[in-house]
C-alpha positions as CSV (number, residue, x, y, z in Angstrom):
1,X,6.1,-10.1,31.1
2,X,7.8,-6.6,30.3
3,X,7.1,-7.2,25.8
4,X,3.5,-6.6,27.6
5,X,3.5,-2.6,28.0
6,X,5.0,-2.7,24.1
7,X,1.7,-1.1,21.6
8,X,2.0,-5.0,20.1
9,X,2.4,-7.8,22.0
10,X,2.6,-12.2,21.1
11,X,2.1,-14.9,23.6
12,X,2.2,-18.4,22.4
13,X,0.4,-20.6,24.8
14,X,0.3,-24.0,22.5
15,X,2.7,-25.4,25.6
16,X,1.3,-23.7,28.2
17,X,-1.8,-25.7,27.7
18,X,-0.4,-28.9,28.3
19,X,0.4,-28.6,31.3
20,X,-2.0,-29.5,33.5
21,X,-1.2,-28.6,36.6
22,X,-0.5,-24.5,36.1
23,X,-2.1,-23.5,33.1
24,X,-4.9,-22.0,35.2
25,X,-3.1,-19.5,37.3
26,X,-0.6,-18.7,34.5
27,X,-3.8,-18.3,32.3
28,X,-5.4,-16.2,35.3
29,X,-2.7,-14.1,35.6
30,X,-2.8,-13.7,31.6
31,X,-5.9,-13.1,31.2
32,X,-5.5,-10.3,34.6
33,X,-2.7,-8.6,32.1
34,X,-4.2,-8.2,29.4
35,X,-7.4,-7.3,30.8
36,X,-5.4,-3.9,31.8
37,X,-4.5,-2.8,28.8
38,X,-7.9,-2.4,27.5
39,X,-8.1,0.9,28.7
40,X,-10.3,2.3,25.8
41,X,-7.7,2.5,23.5
42,X,-7.9,0.7,20.1
43,X,-7.3,-2.3,20.6
44,X,-7.1,-6.0,18.4
45,X,-7.2,-9.1,19.7
46,X,-6.2,-11.7,17.9
47,X,-6.5,-15.4,18.9
48,X,-4.2,-17.5,15.8
49,X,-5.4,-21.4,16.1
50,X,-8.4,-20.5,18.0
51,X,-9.4,-25.0,18.6
52,X,-6.0,-24.6,21.1
53,X,-8.5,-22.2,23.3
54,X,-11.6,-23.2,22.3
55,X,-10.6,-26.8,23.9
56,X,-9.8,-25.6,27.5
57,X,-13.5,-24.7,30.1
58,X,-11.2,-21.7,31.4
59,X,-10.0,-19.9,27.9
60,X,-13.5,-21.1,27.0
61,X,-15.4,-19.2,28.8
62,X,-13.3,-16.0,29.4
63,X,-13.7,-16.0,25.6
64,X,-17.3,-16.3,26.1
65,X,-16.9,-13.6,28.6
66,X,-14.8,-11.3,26.5
67,X,-17.0,-11.3,23.4
68,X,-19.6,-10.0,25.5
69,X,-17.9,-7.9,27.0
70,X,-14.7,-6.3,25.4
71,X,-17.0,-4.1,22.6
72,X,-17.4,-1.5,25.0
73,X,-13.7,-1.0,25.7
74,X,-12.8,-0.6,21.8
75,X,-12.0,-4.2,21.2
76,X,-12.1,-6.6,18.1
77,X,-11.4,-10.1,18.5
78,X,-10.5,-11.6,16.1
79,X,-10.6,-15.5,15.7
80,X,-7.9,-17.7,12.9
81,X,-9.1,-21.0,12.5
82,X,-7.7,-23.6,9.8
83,X,-11.3,-25.6,10.6
84,X,-15.2,-24.1,11.0
85,X,-15.5,-27.6,13.2
86,X,-13.4,-26.2,16.0
87,X,-15.7,-23.8,16.3
88,X,-18.7,-24.8,15.4
89,X,-18.2,-28.1,17.9
90,X,-16.7,-26.1,21.0
91,X,-19.4,-25.2,23.8
92,X,-19.4,-21.3,22.8
93,X,-20.6,-21.6,19.4
94,X,-23.5,-19.7,19.9
95,X,-21.8,-17.2,21.5
96,X,-19.3,-16.9,18.4
97,X,-21.2,-16.9,16.0
98,X,-23.8,-14.4,17.7
99,X,-20.8,-11.6,18.4
100,X,-18.8,-12.3,15.3
101,X,-20.8,-11.8,12.2
102,X,-17.9,-10.6,9.9
103,X,-16.4,-13.7,9.3
104,X,-13.9,-14.0,6.1
105,X,-14.5,-18.0,5.1
106,X,-10.9,-19.8,3.0
107,X,-11.5,-21.1,-0.3
108,X,-11.6,-25.2,1.0
109,X,-12.4,-27.7,-1.9
110,X,-14.9,-30.4,1.0
111,X,-16.7,-27.6,2.2
112,X,-19.9,-29.8,-0.1
113,X,-19.0,-32.9,1.3
114,X,-21.7,-33.6,4.1
115,X,-20.3,-33.1,7.6
116,X,-18.3,-30.1,6.4
117,X,-21.9,-28.1,4.6
118,X,-23.5,-29.2,7.8
119,X,-20.4,-27.0,9.7
120,X,-21.1,-24.0,6.8
121,X,-24.6,-24.6,7.4
122,X,-23.9,-24.0,11.3
123,X,-22.5,-20.8,10.5
124,X,-25.3,-19.4,7.9
125,X,-24.6,-20.4,4.7
126,X,-26.4,-21.3,1.8
127,X,-25.6,-24.6,-1.1
128,X,-25.4,-21.7,-3.1
129,X,-22.5,-19.8,-1.2
130,X,-21.3,-23.2,0.5
131,X,-20.8,-24.0,-3.5
132,X,-18.2,-21.0,-3.8
133,X,-16.3,-21.8,-0.7
134,X,-15.7,-25.1,-2.8
135,X,-14.9,-23.6,-6.0
136,X,-12.3,-20.9,-5.0
137,X,-8.7,-20.8,-5.7
138,X,-6.9,-21.5,-3.0
139,X,-4.7,-18.3,-1.4
140,X,-6.9,-16.3,-4.1
141,X,-10.1,-15.8,-3.1
142,X,-12.0,-14.9,-0.1
143,X,-15.6,-15.2,0.9
144,X,-16.8,-12.2,2.9
145,X,-19.5,-13.2,5.2
146,X,-21.0,-10.3,7.2
147,X,-24.9,-8.3,8.0
148,X,-24.0,-5.9,4.6
149,X,-24.2,-8.5,2.5
150,X,-21.6,-11.3,1.5
151,X,-18.9,-11.7,-1.9
152,X,-16.7,-13.7,-3.3
153,X,-13.0,-11.1,-3.6
154,X,-9.5,-11.2,-3.9
155,X,-6.7,-9.5,-2.9
156,X,-5.2,-9.2,-6.4
157,X,-1.8,-8.1,-5.2
158,X,1.3,-8.0,-7.6
159,X,4.9,-9.7,-6.8
160,X,5.6,-6.8,-4.5
161,X,2.6,-7.0,-2.1
162,X,2.4,-11.0,-2.5
163,X,6.6,-10.0,-1.2
164,X,5.5,-8.4,1.5
165,X,1.8,-9.7,2.5
166,X,3.0,-13.1,2.1
167,X,6.9,-13.9,4.3
168,X,5.7,-15.9,6.3
169,X,7.7,-19.6,5.7
170,X,9.9,-20.2,8.2
171,X,13.7,-19.2,5.6
172,X,11.7,-15.3,5.2
173,X,10.9,-15.0,8.8
174,X,14.5,-15.5,9.5
175,X,15.9,-13.6,6.4
176,X,13.7,-11.0,8.5
177,X,15.5,-10.8,11.6
178,X,18.9,-10.6,9.9
179,X,17.7,-7.6,8.7
180,X,16.4,-6.3,11.7
181,X,19.2,-7.4,13.8
182,X,21.6,-5.9,11.5
183,X,20.2,-2.7,10.4
184,X,17.4,-1.7,12.7
185,X,13.5,-1.0,11.2
186,X,14.6,1.7,9.0
187,X,14.0,1.2,5.9
188,X,12.8,-1.8,6.0
189,X,10.3,-2.9,3.4
190,X,13.6,-1.4,0.8
191,X,16.1,-3.8,2.3
192,X,13.7,-6.8,2.2
193,X,12.4,-6.3,-1.9
194,X,16.2,-5.4,-2.8
195,X,16.9,-9.1,-1.0
196,X,14.1,-10.8,-2.9
197,X,15.6,-8.6,-6.5
198,X,12.0,-6.9,-6.4
199,X,13.5,-3.0,-7.1
200,X,14.4,-0.3,-4.7
201,X,13.2,2.3,-1.8
202,X,11.0,4.0,-4.5
203,X,9.5,0.9,-5.7
204,X,9.8,-0.3,-1.9
205,X,7.6,2.9,-0.7
206,X,5.2,2.7,-3.5
207,X,4.3,-0.9,-2.3
208,X,3.6,0.1,1.3
209,X,1.1,2.4,-0.3
210,X,-0.4,0.5,-1.8
211,X,-1.0,-2.0,0.4
212,X,-2.0,0.5,3.4
213,X,-4.4,2.0,0.3
214,X,-5.9,-2.0,0.1
215,X,-6.3,-2.7,3.2
216,X,-7.8,0.8,3.7
217,X,-10.3,-0.3,1.3
218,X,-11.3,-3.5,2.5
219,X,-11.6,-2.1,5.9
220,X,-13.8,0.6,4.0
221,X,-16.4,-2.0,2.1
222,X,-16.4,-4.2,5.8
223,X,-17.6,-2.0,7.8
224,X,-19.2,0.6,5.3
225,X,-18.3,4.2,7.7
226,X,-20.0,6.0,4.8
227,X,-21.7,5.0,1.7
228,X,-21.7,6.7,-1.9
229,X,-23.8,9.5,-2.0
230,X,-23.2,10.7,1.9
231,X,-21.4,13.4,2.9
232,X,-18.2,13.5,4.8
233,X,-15.2,15.6,6.4
234,X,-11.4,14.7,5.6
235,X,-9.5,16.9,7.4
236,X,-10.3,20.1,6.3
237,X,-11.9,19.2,3.2
238,X,-15.8,18.6,3.5
239,X,-17.8,16.4,0.2
240,X,-20.4,14.5,-0.8
241,X,-18.8,10.4,-1.7
242,X,-19.1,10.3,-5.3
243,X,-17.2,6.6,-5.9
244,X,-15.4,3.8,-3.5
245,X,-13.5,2.0,-4.9
246,X,-10.6,-1.1,-4.8
247,X,-7.4,1.8,-3.9
248,X,-9.2,4.9,-3.2
249,X,-12.2,6.9,-2.6
250,X,-13.8,10.3,-4.5
251,X,-14.8,12.6,-2.7
252,X,-17.0,15.9,-4.7
253,X,-15.9,19.0,-3.2
254,X,-18.9,21.1,-1.7
């Protein structure tokens, strides 16, 4: 378990959940080790394929507790699941719906069907919003639902952004592993993109900055740490926010 001392830690639990004899003690140990790391530093706890956890009473109970307490320890919990029904039908659905006010929904052309519509309605979507989700373009559109408002948006990534953010297929993962094993992480983006015929180091560095700006803009749009017209201080500069764009925010210096 030495990897749990790293800044990044990933645990694959799908096989474990099928081992009835050992799942309870192992999960209890994993919970203990994870909670040791929640020391107030900003932490993102990602639960991918959430249905695996919600189907187990021990894990479900701990998730319910985490949703109520981890915010005090500066931990954000992210659920990822292919179907809203996985959450809507779980025993801890009320806690998840209440504690996760910000949701990003993927396009689903079956959202308007009665059974699916009921699940979306439980998450607070009205008929028009469900229609938007059903008509959205897969792998391009995303529907943001939050307490501050709802919006259909698209990332609009170009070929370089897509190459970096969409490298999740087995072939790309194997190529990434080979590059890191041979060259380390230095100049990774340049080597990876060059192998795809998408340019050299200059383009890779530009792509890294673009993606950083893009996701930073999404965070600003969701969390809204400041709004147009408010006074902000960034480093030694103080000014009034004049515009919040896709790639940048413009403050007027005071």
